[in-house]
Every structure is written in C-alpha cells, then in structure tokens.
LOMI-825969 format. One record per residue (C-alpha): x, y, z; residue in three letters. Coordinates in steps of 0.02 Angstrom, whole numbers, plus 50000, padded with zeros to 5 digits. Example, Ala and Ser with C-alpha at 12.3 -4.5 7.8 and 13.67 -1.06 7.14 Angstrom:
BEGIN
506154977550390Ala
506844994750357Ser
//
This chain:
BEGIN
536135137854800Met
537595149254760Asp
536745161154634Pro
535195164754743Pro
536265167454898Val
537435178954803Lys
535975188954737Gly
535245190554910Leu
536755200754965Phe
537075209954800Ala
537785227354816Arg
537085242554728Gln
537995247154567Leu
538805264254570Phe
538035276554447Thr
538515292654536Gly
538695299054712Phe
536895305154718Gly
536065320854789Pro
536835331054927Ser
536015341055064Phe
537495352955046Leu
537085357254866Ala
536315374154837Leu
534595374954756Ala
534695371954569Gly
536525366654576Glu
536725347654564Pro
538385341354631Pro
539725340554495Pro
540405323354459His
541855316354358Cys
542555298854337Ala
544025290654248Val
544325272254220Gln
545755260654181Gly
546115242154188Gly
547775244954275Arg
548355256954411Pro
549555265254290Ala
548125270254175Arg
547095276654321Leu
548575286854381Arg
548825294854210Ala
546965299054197Ala
546935306654371Val
548505316954336Arg
547745323654176Gly
545965327454234Glu
545825328954423Cys
545735346954489Pro
546695354454634Arg
545115357554735Leu
544365350854897Pro
543115336954874Gly
542655318854895Val
543175303954792Tyr
542665285954769Gly
543495269954712Met
542415258054608Ile
542925239954578Asp
542715228854424Ala
540955223754478Ala
540395241954481Gly
540325242954670Glu
540885258354765Leu
542175250954884Val
542905266654964Tyr
542465284854992Val
543695298055050Gly
543885316755064Lys
545325328355023Ala
545915346355038Lys
546635344154864Cys
545865330254761Leu
547295328654636Arg
548655327054769Ser
547665314954875Arg
547205303354732Leu
548955303154660Leu
549615297954831Ser
548705281254811Tyr
549865276754667Phe
551505279554762Arg
551885261754814Ala
553355266354926Lys
552445279255033Ser
550635273055041Arg
549985262055181Asp
549465244055146Pro
547595248055150Lys
547815261255015Ala
548695248254909Gly
547245236154928Arg
545995249754883Ile
546865255454725Val
547215237354678Gly
545345233954679Ala
544875250054589Ala
544445250754405Arg
543595267754410Val
544025283154511Val
542645296054534Ala
542725312954619Trp
541615327454662Glu
542335344754700Pro
541505354054842Val
541565371654908His
542755369455056Ser
543665356755164Glu
542265357855291Phe
540995353655156Ala
542095338955104Ala
542025331755280Leu
540125332955284Leu
539925325855110Arg
541085311155148Glu
540045306255300Leu
538445307855198Glu
539125296455062Leu
539805283355182Ile
538115282155267Arg
537235280855098Arg
538385268455010Trp
539225259255154Arg
540835255255059Pro
541695239755124Arg
543415247955146Phe
542735262155253Asn
542675260355441Val
542345277755512Gln
540575284055487Gly
539815267255444Gln
538045265355515Pro
537995252355653His
539875249155639Arg
540175258355803Arg
538885252755930Arg
538155266756034Arg
536865266756170Thr
535815278656275Tyr
535795279956464Val
533945279556506Cys
532975283156665Val
531275275056682Gly
530205259556703Arg
528895263356833Glu
528415261456971Pro
530225262357030Ala
531305270156893Pro
533135265856877Tyr
534575267956754Leu
534755256256607Phe
535525255856433Leu
534525254956272Ala
534925256956086Pro
533565270256082Arg
532605278056227Pro
531005267756242Pro
529285274156286Gly
529515267956464Thr
530945280356492Ala
530585298156546Phe
532385303656514Ala
533775298356395Gly
535575304156388Phe
536905301556256Gly
537205292156149Pro
538835285256217Val
539925270956156Pro
539135254456203Gly
540095240556286Gly
540705234156453Ala
541235251256520Thr
539515258756490Ala
538685243856574Arg
539855244956722Glu
539565263756740Ala
537665261456745Val
537835247456872Arg
538935258256983Arg
537735272956971Leu
536245262357018Asn
537245256657169Asp
537765274457213Trp
536015281657207Phe
535305265457279Arg
534115262457136Leu
533415245257100Arg
534025235256951Asp
532915220056969Cys
531845212156831Pro
530185219656779Lys
529275204656856Ser
529835209957030Gln
528385217757123Lys
528675234857202Met
527905239057372Val
528355256057447Phe
528275259357633Ala
526815271257612Asp
525835258157514Gln
525745244257643Arg
524035237457682Gly
523045237357843Leu
523855220857894Phe
525615222357826Pro
526635206757798Leu
528485204957822Asp
529215207457649Leu
530855200057592Val
531965209357469Ala
532165201457300Gly
534075202357305Cys
535535205857421Leu
535785223857364Arg
534665229957506Val
535745221057633Glu
537355228957568Ile
536565246357561Asn
536605246957370Ala
534705248457349Cys
533325257757442Leu
532255242157436Gly
530655247657349Pro
530205229257332Cys
530205226557520Ala
529345242557583Ala
531045248657645Ala
530785266257576Cys
529365278057535Ser
528935283057358Arg
529515300957391Ser
531215295057457Asp
531455284257303Tyr
530925298457188Ser
532215309757271Ser
533575297157229Ala
532995296457048Val
533035315357034Arg
534805315457104Ala
535335302856971Ala
534555313656835Val
535495329056899Arg
537125319456885Phe
536745313556708Leu
536275331456660Glu
537965337556722Gly
537195348156861Arg
537885338157008Asp
539625330557011Ala
539575325757196Ser
539695306857164Pro
541355308957074Leu
541985321857199Glu
541545310857348Thr
542335295257273Leu
543905304757226Glu
544065312257400Arg
543815295257483Gln
545085287557364Met
546425300357409His
546045298557595Glu
546225279657584Ala
547855281257488Ala
548525293857616Ala
548095281657756Ala
548985267757658Gln
547355258157639Leu
547835253557463Phe
546555239757438Glu
545155251557484Arg
545905265057373Ala
545955252757227Ala
544145247657258Ala
543615265957258Leu
544605268957099Arg
543685254557017Asp
542035262957062Arg
542615280357008Trp
543375275656840Thr
541815269956743Pro
540745283756817Ile
542035296856767His
542125289456592Trp
540235290456572Leu
540195308256638Ser
541535313556513Ala
540615305156368Gln
538975313656413Leu
539835330556432Glu
540625328556261Arg
538935325556179Val
538095338956283Arg
539345352456231Arg
539275347356049Ala
537375348156048Cys
537235364856137Gln
538135375056004Trp
537195384555869Ser
537865397155745Gly
538215401255564Val
539895396155494Tyr
540395406055338Pro
541545393655251Ala
542735401555126Val
542845393454954Gly
544565386454916Arg
544365390654731Asp
543935408754764Gly
542065405454749Ser
540755414354849Arg
540695410555035Asp
539355398655097Gln
538415399555260Trp
538295383055352His
536835385155471Ile
537165374655626Ile
535815371555756His
536155361255913Gln
537745354455838Gly
536965348955673Arg
537195357055502Val
535395360355452Arg
535595370055290Ala
536855378155173Val
536515394655087Thr
537595407354993Pro
538275421355101Ala
537065435855070Pro
537745449454956Arg
536185457054881Asp
534365459254928Asp
533835442454854Ala
535225433454946Gly
534815442055109Arg
532985437355096Ile
533405419155059Ala
534655418055202Ala
533445426355323Ala
532095413855276Ala
533275399255307Ala
533795406255476Leu
531985409055526Glu
531485391255478Ala
532905383355576Ile
533125393955731Tyr
531305397755765His
530755379855747Gly
531095375855929Gly
532245363056007Ala
532455347155908Ser
532905335556053Gly
534465324956077Pro
535335318455921Pro
534825301555858Gly
536055287755821Leu
536015292655637Glu
536485310655682Glu
537805309055815Ile
539265306255693Asp
538835322755609Gly
538725331855776Val
540415325355833Leu
541165329255662Leu
540655347555677Val
541305348455856Ala
542965340455805Ala
543175352855661Trp
543055368055774Phe
544105359755908Arg
545465356655779Arg
545315374055703Tyr
544815386055843Pro
545145400955731Ala
543735394955617Glu
542525395055762Lys
543005413155792Gly
542315417155619Lys
540585410355659Thr
539075421555684Leu
537815419855822Ala
536055416855753Pro
535515434555800Ala
537065442255719Ala
536795432255560Ala
534985437755552Arg
535485455955577Ala
536775454155437Ala
535375448855319Cys
534535465755340Phe
536075476655349Arg
536095488155199Gly
534455481555131Ser
533345494855206Gly
532345481355291Gly
532075477655473Ser
532475461755567Pro
530875463655664Ala
//
C-alpha cells in the first residue's frame, strides 16, 4: 500500500521557477542555482555567485522538491543570513537544513520581487510557506440573494442565486456573527430554503392565519415574509438598506448602535451597554474589512518602478488594484507605441468586477506596498497622464 499512496501525493520536481507575467516580451526570467550536500558548501557557493540584486529565491530539498520561496531586496545578503546560526530564527534553520539546492532569480525591483514571490508560492505551494498559499487562509463573500425574500449569507464564491456579492473577507466565526447581526438589524429572514414565503400583498381571497416559521418575528428581528407580516415592497426596502450598508454608503447601523451604547453606559446600564457592544463589534469588523477591500480595488494607475541595478524603469500598469501588465517606461517612439497599446487594452476594457479569491492576495499586496511606502504612490501616474506621456515628444496625438 505504501508506494501507491506515496505516489498519489507526489510533489512536482523543481526544474526552474517557470514563466512570469512580470517578464517583458522576449526576456525569459534569469535563473541560477547552486548545490551542496552540506550547509557550509551551500554558503560558500552563495557567497561566490549570488548577486547583490533584488529577487526571489527558492530552497530545494534532497528529493528535488521546492520547499520554500522567499523574496529579498538584496539576494546575497538575505541568503547568507540563513547560514548564521546565532541570528536566524528556528524556521530558517529548518529550511536551510532541508535544502540541498539554492536557486534564485534577480528581478527589476523590490516591488517586482513581492509580486513574483506571490506568483511562485501560488504555483508551487512550498510546504514551508504560509503567506500567499492558495486556500491556506479561508476567505468568504458576503452575498445578498435567494428569492423570493433575499437575505445576507456567506459563500466561498457568489452563487448564481445572489444578485450582489461583497468581499472577500476572512472567513470564520466573526464573519458569521456579523452576517447574523446584520440580518437581525435589517430584519431579513435567515430561514431555510424550504420555508415558504407569503407576503401580505399576496394573500388569497380567503386568507388563513399564518404562523411564522421561527421566533425572530416575535422578537422583532425579522419582517416575517413567511407569515404575511410585511409586503414585498417593505421587504425590498430593507434589502436595499442592507446593500447600501455593505457598499459603504450608509453607516447608520454602526452610528445608531454606538450612540445607544454610549447612552447606556452614561446611564450606568452596563449590561445593556455590553449587549450593544456585542452587536456593534462584529458589524464594525465586517465594515472595516469590506472598506479595506473596496479601497484597494478602486485604485488604478501606473507605477514606474526604478531598477535597483540602474536598469531602465518599468511601468507596472495597475487596474482596480491588480497589476495587469508590465512594460518598459517609454523612451522612444517604439516604446511609446507599445506602452500606449498596453494602456488602451487595460483601461478601456471596462470594469473587471470584484477580485476573485485567487486575486485578492495580489490586490492586498499592492495596497500594502503603497501604504508602507507612501512616497512611492506619489510617483504613480494616473491612467490619463500615463497615456499623455506616451505621446509627448512623439509628434502623435492621444486622441
């Protein structure tokens, strides 16, 4: 049994990092590797051959499996730090202890190294990497849908039954609690699909006394579309109010809860204040998570990253928070034409919708980079300014 089972879960042998969406046309990513049976030999090879450039690196074990991928401002300094037993952390010791080959790939800039690292982690899924691993960090979408009485629910991906999806946000108990609290606040149903809905304006000629399917109607946490306690238009108004909150256009639920919480605390009604805090906390958390994703996905521009080795600048074309293409900064007519074509293809293609689960790590990576280095964001060009720069001095027209 052992050999077939082992083969079932065999890992892919490392033969090179593979293609990169960051690579310019006709320029395959450079790649170098050194090997040694002992850490001392690997250290000597790295010291003799590794450049002082930004890039990504990988550790390959004796079985030929890529077990770790990292990025560095300076490849040589970062890799040599793995061999300093007194200053490295325990995980670094385990990584270098398993390594028999060290590979690296210089890239244009530190920003490019971040993007390339994420790309490689998602492709190879090294066992020592945690950040960036697909499905390692569970995320979910807040969805609105499921006719005839829509409500809020969580789903790994927005299904066809949802007419709106927001996020993704970290999955877990807090997200579930936030959605439950919001359904209560807007008085939306959360009953099973099998529950029949009967609105007040749909009752027959001889209406029967209907009983609600749960106690939420009695405690004023649901409008009662299952018991003809509300009209379809009243319920639709509540759904629209929930959508406005999730879109960030109406913060009244949080403001009302916070005001009531402070009033209860001022009146020394501490148990009520604590109960209100318990309602406010998960809703505030969800609002902050959605705002974080919303801001990251709204930004578009061209980031001219400067090469650390004195090489030509590269334009990273970012649309709705995602790096869509990389092109050399235009310096001549051919370069301006190529850059203008890339800008046209990306920015005139229309909105691309919310990021998928496979894209959100890249979106948040870009947002974190500019949050950490605000001066770099000041160097970016708006799409219109970048397009105008492509025609400046060329005798052409941006029209």
